[in-house]
The first five atom37 places (N, CA, C, CB, O) and aatype in JSON, in Angstrom:
{
  "aatype": [12, 0, 16, 10, 6, 5, 15, 1, 9, 6, 6, 0, 10, 7, 0, 10, 14, 10, 15, 14, 3, 0, 15, 10, 2, 7, 17, 19, 0, 10, 0, 6, 17, 1, 0, 14, 2, 7, 3, 9, 6, 9, 16, 10, 9, 7, 15, 14, 3, 0, 8, 19, 19, 5, 19, 11, 7, 18, 10, 8, 6, 7, 10, 13, 3, 9, 0, 1, 7, 19, 18, 1, 19, 0, 7, 7, 8, 10, 6, 3, 19, 1, 13, 0, 5, 7, 15],
  "atom_mask": [
    [1, 1, 1, 1, 1],
    [1, 1, 1, 1, 1],
    [1, 1, 1, 1, 1],
    [1, 1, 1, 1, 1],
    [1, 1, 1, 1, 1],
    [1, 1, 1, 1, 1],
    [1, 1, 1, 1, 1],
    [1, 1, 1, 1, 1],
    [1, 1, 1, 1, 1],
    [1, 1, 1, 1, 1],
    [1, 1, 1, 1, 1],
    [1, 1, 1, 1, 1],
    [1, 1, 1, 1, 1],
    [1, 1, 1, 0, 1],
    [1, 1, 1, 1, 1],
    [1, 1, 1, 1, 1],
    [1, 1, 1, 1, 1],
    [1, 1, 1, 1, 1],
    [1, 1, 1, 1, 1],
    [1, 1, 1, 1, 1],
    [1, 1, 1, 1, 1],
    [1, 1, 1, 1, 1],
    [1, 1, 1, 1, 1],
    [1, 1, 1, 1, 1],
    [1, 1, 1, 1, 1],
    [1, 1, 1, 0, 1],
    [1, 1, 1, 1, 1],
    [1, 1, 1, 1, 1],
    [1, 1, 1, 1, 1],
    [1, 1, 1, 1, 1],
    [1, 1, 1, 1, 1],
    [1, 1, 1, 1, 1],
    [1, 1, 1, 1, 1],
    [1, 1, 1, 1, 1],
    [1, 1, 1, 1, 1],
    [1, 1, 1, 1, 1],
    [1, 1, 1, 1, 1],
    [1, 1, 1, 0, 1],
    [1, 1, 1, 1, 1],
    [1, 1, 1, 1, 1],
    [1, 1, 1, 1, 1],
    [1, 1, 1, 1, 1],
    [1, 1, 1, 1, 1],
    [1, 1, 1, 1, 1],
    [1, 1, 1, 1, 1],
    [1, 1, 1, 0, 1],
    [1, 1, 1, 1, 1],
    [1, 1, 1, 1, 1],
    [1, 1, 1, 1, 1],
    [1, 1, 1, 1, 1],
    [1, 1, 1, 1, 1],
    [1, 1, 1, 1, 1],
    [1, 1, 1, 1, 1],
    [1, 1, 1, 1, 1],
    [1, 1, 1, 1, 1],
    [1, 1, 1, 1, 1],
    [1, 1, 1, 0, 1],
    [1, 1, 1, 1, 1],
    [1, 1, 1, 1, 1],
    [1, 1, 1, 1, 1],
    [1, 1, 1, 1, 1],
    [1, 1, 1, 0, 1],
    [1, 1, 1, 1, 1],
    [1, 1, 1, 1, 1],
    [1, 1, 1, 1, 1],
    [1, 1, 1, 1, 1],
    [1, 1, 1, 1, 1],
    [1, 1, 1, 1, 1],
    [1, 1, 1, 0, 1],
    [1, 1, 1, 1, 1],
    [1, 1, 1, 1, 1],
    [1, 1, 1, 1, 1],
    [1, 1, 1, 1, 1],
    [1, 1, 1, 1, 1],
    [1, 1, 1, 0, 1],
    [1, 1, 1, 0, 1],
    [1, 1, 1, 1, 1],
    [1, 1, 1, 1, 1],
    [1, 1, 1, 1, 1],
    [1, 1, 1, 1, 1],
    [1, 1, 1, 1, 1],
    [1, 1, 1, 1, 1],
    [1, 1, 1, 1, 1],
    [1, 1, 1, 1, 1],
    [1, 1, 1, 1, 1],
    [1, 1, 1, 0, 1],
    [1, 1, 1, 1, 1]
  ],
  "atom_positions": [
    [[101.44, 76.26, 175.62], [101.09, 77.38, 176.48], [102.12, 78.49, 176.3], [101.01, 76.93, 177.96], [103.33, 78.23, 176.25]],
    [[101.65, 79.7, 176.21], [102.51, 80.85, 175.98], [103.27, 81.23, 177.25], [101.69, 82.05, 175.49], [102.75, 81.16, 178.36]],
    [[104.53, 81.62, 177.05], [105.3, 82.17, 178.16], [104.87, 83.62, 178.37], [106.84, 82.08, 177.88], [104.17, 84.19, 177.53]],
    [[105.27, 84.21, 179.46], [104.94, 85.61, 179.73], [105.5, 86.49, 178.61], [105.51, 86.05, 181.11], [104.85, 87.43, 178.16]],
    [[106.72, 86.19, 178.17], [107.35, 86.96, 177.11], [106.56, 86.87, 175.81], [108.79, 86.48, 176.88], [106.31, 87.88, 175.15]],
    [[106.15, 85.65, 175.45], [105.36, 85.47, 174.24], [104.03, 86.22, 174.33], [105.1, 83.97, 173.99], [103.6, 86.83, 173.35]],
    [[103.4, 86.18, 175.48], [102.13, 86.89, 175.67], [102.31, 88.38, 175.49], [101.54, 86.59, 177.05], [101.47, 89.04, 174.88]],
    [[103.39, 88.93, 176.03], [103.65, 90.36, 175.92], [103.92, 90.77, 174.47], [104.83, 90.76, 176.8], [103.44, 91.8, 174.0]],
    [[104.7, 89.95, 173.76], [104.99, 90.25, 172.36], [103.7, 90.17, 171.54], [106.05, 89.27, 171.8], [103.43, 91.04, 170.71]],
    [[102.92, 89.14, 171.78], [101.67, 88.98, 171.03], [100.72, 90.15, 171.29], [100.98, 87.65, 171.42], [100.05, 90.62, 170.36]],
    [[100.66, 90.61, 172.51], [99.81, 91.75, 172.85], [100.28, 93.01, 172.12], [99.8, 91.99, 174.38], [99.47, 93.77, 171.58]],
    [[101.6, 93.23, 172.11], [102.14, 94.42, 171.43], [101.89, 94.36, 169.93], [103.65, 94.55, 171.7], [101.48, 95.36, 169.33]],
    [[102.13, 93.22, 169.31], [101.9, 93.09, 167.87], [100.42, 93.17, 167.53], [102.47, 91.77, 167.36], [100.05, 93.76, 166.52]],
    [[99.59, 92.6, 168.36], [98.15, 92.63, 168.12], [97.58, 94.04, 168.16], [0.0, 0.0, 0.0], [96.51, 94.29, 167.61]],
    [[98.29, 94.95, 168.82], [97.83, 96.34, 168.9], [98.18, 97.13, 167.63], [98.45, 97.03, 170.11], [97.8, 98.29, 167.5]],
    [[98.89, 96.49, 166.69], [99.31, 97.16, 165.45], [98.83, 96.38, 164.23], [100.84, 97.32, 165.4], [99.66, 95.95, 163.43]],
    [[97.54, 96.2, 164.06], [97.05, 95.39, 162.93], [97.37, 96.04, 161.59], [95.55, 95.16, 163.06], [97.41, 97.26, 161.47]],
    [[97.59, 95.19, 160.59], [97.87, 95.66, 159.24], [96.68, 96.42, 158.67], [98.23, 94.49, 158.31], [96.84, 97.37, 157.91]],
    [[95.47, 96.0, 159.05], [94.24, 96.7, 158.69], [93.27, 96.51, 159.86], [93.64, 96.17, 157.32], [93.46, 95.61, 160.67]],
    [[92.22, 97.34, 159.94], [91.32, 97.27, 161.09], [90.7, 95.9, 161.33], [90.24, 98.25, 160.91], [90.43, 95.55, 162.48]],
    [[90.45, 95.12, 160.29], [89.8, 93.83, 160.46], [90.78, 92.65, 160.46], [88.77, 93.63, 159.38], [90.35, 91.5, 160.43]],
    [[92.07, 92.93, 160.48], [93.08, 91.86, 160.45], [93.25, 91.24, 161.84], [94.44, 92.41, 159.95], [93.08, 91.91, 162.86]],
    [[93.59, 89.96, 161.85], [93.89, 89.28, 163.12], [95.3, 88.69, 163.04], [92.84, 88.16, 163.42], [95.75, 88.27, 161.97]],
    [[95.97, 88.66, 164.15], [97.33, 88.15, 164.23], [97.29, 86.63, 164.28], [98.07, 88.72, 165.48], [96.74, 86.05, 165.21]],
    [[97.88, 85.99, 163.27], [97.9, 84.52, 163.2], [99.19, 83.92, 163.7], [97.66, 84.07, 161.79], [99.19, 82.79, 164.2]],
    [[100.27, 84.63, 163.6], [101.56, 84.12, 164.03], [102.61, 85.19, 163.9], [0.0, 0.0, 0.0], [102.4, 86.21, 163.24]],
    [[103.75, 84.97, 164.55], [104.81, 85.97, 164.53], [106.13, 85.33, 164.92], [104.47, 87.12, 165.48], [106.18, 84.22, 165.43]],
    [[107.19, 86.06, 164.65], [108.54, 85.68, 165.07], [109.28, 86.97, 165.42], [109.29, 84.87, 163.94], [109.12, 87.99, 164.74]],
    [[110.08, 86.93, 166.45], [110.89, 88.08, 166.85], [112.35, 87.64, 166.92], [110.41, 88.67, 168.23], [112.68, 86.58, 167.45]],
    [[113.2, 88.47, 166.38], [114.64, 88.22, 166.34], [115.3, 89.42, 166.99], [115.16, 87.98, 164.86], [115.0, 90.56, 166.63]],
    [[116.2, 89.19, 167.93], [116.84, 90.29, 168.64], [118.34, 90.07, 168.75], [116.22, 90.46, 170.04], [118.81, 88.94, 168.87]],
    [[119.07, 91.16, 168.71], [120.53, 91.12, 168.9], [120.84, 91.73, 170.26], [121.28, 91.88, 167.76], [120.35, 92.8, 170.61]],
    [[121.66, 91.03, 171.01], [122.05, 91.48, 172.34], [123.56, 91.61, 172.41], [121.54, 90.5, 173.43], [124.29, 90.81, 171.82]],
    [[124.04, 92.62, 173.11], [125.47, 92.77, 173.35], [125.72, 92.5, 174.83], [125.98, 94.2, 172.93], [125.18, 93.19, 175.7]],
    [[126.54, 91.51, 175.1], [126.9, 91.15, 176.48], [127.89, 92.19, 177.02], [127.51, 89.7, 176.55], [128.53, 92.91, 176.25]],
    [[128.02, 92.28, 178.33], [128.98, 93.22, 178.92], [130.41, 93.04, 178.4], [128.97, 93.08, 180.43], [131.18, 94.0, 178.35]],
    [[130.75, 91.82, 178.02], [132.1, 91.57, 177.5], [132.24, 91.92, 176.02], [132.48, 90.12, 177.72], [133.31, 91.76, 175.44]],
    [[131.15, 92.4, 175.41], [131.18, 92.81, 174.01], [130.69, 91.76, 173.03], [0.0, 0.0, 0.0], [130.49, 92.05, 171.85]],
    [[130.51, 90.52, 173.5], [130.02, 89.47, 172.61], [128.6, 89.79, 172.16], [130.06, 88.09, 173.32], [127.79, 90.35, 172.9]],
    [[128.31, 89.42, 170.91], [126.98, 89.61, 170.34], [126.27, 88.27, 170.31], [127.06, 90.24, 168.91], [126.85, 87.26, 169.91]],
    [[125.01, 88.27, 170.73], [124.2, 87.06, 170.67], [122.86, 87.39, 170.03], [124.0, 86.45, 172.08], [122.31, 88.48, 170.21]],
    [[122.34, 86.44, 169.28], [121.05, 86.58, 168.62], [120.07, 85.64, 169.31], [121.14, 86.28, 167.08], [120.38, 84.48, 169.56]],
    [[118.88, 86.15, 169.61], [117.84, 85.3, 170.18], [116.63, 85.33, 169.25], [117.45, 85.77, 171.61], [116.39, 86.3, 168.53]],
    [[115.88, 84.25, 169.28], [114.72, 84.08, 168.42], [113.58, 83.51, 169.26], [115.04, 83.15, 167.21], [113.76, 82.57, 170.02]],
    [[112.4, 84.1, 169.1], [111.22, 83.6, 169.8], [110.05, 83.69, 168.81], [110.93, 84.42, 171.12], [109.97, 84.61, 168.01]],
    [[109.17, 82.72, 168.9], [108.04, 82.69, 167.97], [106.72, 82.51, 168.68], [0.0, 0.0, 0.0], [106.67, 82.31, 169.89]],
    [[105.66, 82.57, 167.89], [104.31, 82.35, 168.41], [104.27, 81.07, 169.24], [103.29, 82.27, 167.26], [104.93, 80.09, 168.89]],
    [[103.52, 81.06, 170.32], [103.49, 79.89, 171.18], [103.01, 78.61, 170.5], [102.61, 80.17, 172.35], [103.47, 77.52, 170.84]],
    [[102.1, 78.73, 169.54], [101.58, 77.54, 168.87], [102.27, 77.23, 167.55], [100.11, 77.71, 168.63], [101.92, 76.26, 166.87]],
    [[103.26, 78.04, 167.19], [103.93, 77.87, 165.89], [104.93, 76.73, 165.93], [104.63, 79.17, 165.48], [105.73, 76.62, 166.86]],
    [[104.88, 75.89, 164.92], [105.86, 74.83, 164.73], [107.14, 75.47, 164.21], [105.33, 73.71, 163.75], [107.09, 76.54, 163.59]],
    [[108.27, 74.85, 164.43], [109.54, 75.4, 163.99], [109.55, 75.67, 162.49], [110.68, 74.44, 164.35], [110.2, 76.61, 162.04]],
    [[108.84, 74.87, 161.71], [108.77, 75.09, 160.27], [108.03, 76.4, 159.97], [108.06, 73.9, 159.57], [108.41, 77.13, 159.05]],
    [[106.98, 76.71, 160.74], [106.28, 77.98, 160.56], [107.19, 79.15, 160.88], [105.03, 78.03, 161.45], [107.21, 80.13, 160.14]],
    [[107.94, 79.05, 161.97], [108.85, 80.13, 162.36], [109.88, 80.37, 161.25], [109.57, 79.8, 163.7], [110.15, 81.51, 160.89]],
    [[110.45, 79.29, 160.71], [111.4, 79.43, 159.61], [110.71, 80.05, 158.4], [112.0, 78.06, 159.23], [111.32, 80.86, 157.7]],
    [[109.46, 79.69, 158.15], [108.71, 80.25, 157.04], [108.48, 81.75, 157.2], [0.0, 0.0, 0.0], [108.58, 82.5, 156.23]],
    [[108.16, 82.19, 158.43], [107.99, 83.62, 158.68], [109.27, 84.38, 158.36], [107.56, 83.87, 160.14], [109.23, 85.44, 157.74]],
    [[110.4, 83.83, 158.8], [111.68, 84.49, 158.53], [111.97, 84.51, 157.03], [112.83, 83.77, 159.28], [112.41, 85.54, 156.5]],
    [[111.72, 83.41, 156.35], [111.95, 83.34, 154.91], [111.07, 84.35, 154.17], [111.67, 81.92, 154.39], [111.56, 85.09, 153.32]],
    [[109.78, 84.38, 154.51], [108.86, 85.31, 153.84], [109.24, 86.75, 154.12], [107.42, 85.04, 154.29], [109.13, 87.61, 153.24]],
    [[109.68, 87.04, 155.34], [110.09, 88.4, 155.66], [111.28, 88.84, 154.82], [0.0, 0.0, 0.0], [111.3, 89.96, 154.31]],
    [[112.27, 87.97, 154.68], [113.43, 88.3, 153.84], [113.03, 88.43, 152.38], [114.52, 87.23, 154.0], [113.51, 89.31, 151.67]],
    [[112.15, 87.55, 151.93], [111.67, 87.6, 150.55], [110.9, 88.9, 150.3], [110.78, 86.37, 150.23], [111.04, 89.51, 149.24]],
    [[110.1, 89.32, 151.28], [109.35, 90.56, 151.14], [110.28, 91.77, 151.03], [108.41, 90.74, 152.32], [109.96, 92.73, 150.32]],
    [[111.42, 91.74, 151.71], [112.4, 92.82, 151.57], [112.87, 92.87, 150.12], [113.62, 92.61, 152.53], [112.94, 93.95, 149.53]],
    [[113.17, 91.71, 149.55], [113.64, 91.65, 148.17], [112.55, 92.09, 147.19], [114.1, 90.24, 147.83], [112.86, 92.7, 146.17]],
    [[111.28, 91.79, 147.5], [110.17, 92.16, 146.61], [109.77, 93.62, 146.73], [108.97, 91.29, 146.9], [108.98, 94.11, 145.92]],
    [[110.29, 94.31, 147.71], [109.97, 95.73, 147.87], [108.75, 96.0, 148.73], [0.0, 0.0, 0.0], [108.2, 97.1, 148.68]],
    [[108.32, 95.02, 149.52], [107.21, 95.26, 150.44], [107.65, 96.24, 151.52], [106.72, 93.92, 151.08], [106.83, 96.96, 152.1]],
    [[108.94, 96.24, 151.79], [109.51, 97.19, 152.75], [110.34, 98.21, 152.0], [110.37, 96.46, 153.82], [110.92, 97.9, 150.96]],
    [[110.39, 99.41, 152.51], [111.27, 100.43, 151.93], [112.19, 100.93, 153.04], [110.46, 101.6, 151.28], [111.89, 100.8, 154.22]],
    [[113.29, 101.51, 152.63], [114.22, 102.08, 153.59], [113.78, 103.51, 153.87], [115.69, 102.02, 153.08], [113.66, 104.32, 152.95]],
    [[113.56, 103.8, 155.12], [113.16, 105.14, 155.54], [114.08, 105.56, 156.69], [111.64, 105.18, 155.98], [113.97, 105.05, 157.8]],
    [[114.96, 106.48, 156.41], [115.89, 106.95, 157.45], [116.83, 105.86, 157.93], [0.0, 0.0, 0.0], [117.22, 105.85, 159.1]],
    [[117.19, 104.94, 157.04], [118.1, 103.86, 157.42], [117.4, 102.69, 158.07], [0.0, 0.0, 0.0], [118.06, 101.74, 158.5]],
    [[116.08, 102.72, 158.17], [115.3, 101.66, 158.79], [114.3, 101.1, 157.78], [114.57, 102.17, 160.06], [113.89, 101.78, 156.84]],
    [[113.92, 99.85, 157.99], [112.9, 99.25, 157.12], [111.52, 99.7, 157.58], [113.0, 97.71, 157.13], [111.22, 99.73, 158.77]],
    [[110.7, 100.03, 156.61], [109.32, 100.44, 156.89], [108.41, 99.62, 156.0], [109.12, 101.98, 156.66], [108.63, 99.52, 154.79]],
    [[107.39, 99.03, 156.58], [106.43, 98.23, 155.82], [105.52, 99.17, 155.04], [105.61, 97.3, 156.77], [104.78, 99.94, 155.65]],
    [[105.57, 99.12, 153.72], [104.78, 100.04, 152.91], [103.28, 99.81, 153.09], [105.16, 99.9, 151.44], [102.49, 100.72, 152.84]],
    [[102.88, 98.62, 153.51], [101.45, 98.37, 153.73], [100.93, 99.21, 154.89], [101.19, 96.88, 154.0], [99.79, 99.67, 154.85]],
    [[101.77, 99.42, 155.92], [101.37, 100.29, 157.03], [101.35, 101.74, 156.57], [102.31, 100.12, 158.23], [100.45, 102.51, 156.93]],
    [[102.34, 102.12, 155.78], [102.44, 103.5, 155.31], [101.24, 103.86, 154.43], [103.74, 103.71, 154.52], [100.75, 104.99, 154.48]],
    [[100.77, 102.9, 153.64], [99.63, 103.16, 152.76], [98.35, 103.33, 153.56], [99.46, 102.03, 151.75], [97.46, 104.08, 153.16]],
    [[98.26, 102.66, 154.7], [97.04, 102.73, 155.51], [96.96, 103.96, 156.36], [0.0, 0.0, 0.0], [95.89, 104.27, 156.89]],
    [[98.08, 104.69, 156.5], [98.05, 105.88, 157.38], [97.83, 107.15, 156.62], [99.33, 105.99, 158.16], [97.78, 108.23, 157.22]]
  ]
}
């Protein structure tokens, strides 16, 4: 069962399909937080039905896609060229 946070993330991602007929099958979100004392912490959350191996696979494929050039640097940020081509 999805947590409220997972539901909100899934809703936000689902509103940005790669193409009009695409459906969201799974996702992973990675965030960096700075505590008031200055410590940095990383949090990770994945699709509610995703097995830990799937989550690791999403991260691996995302990093591999950076190396393959699926993403480009635009203004110091990564931009998915598949979205850019569709707009």
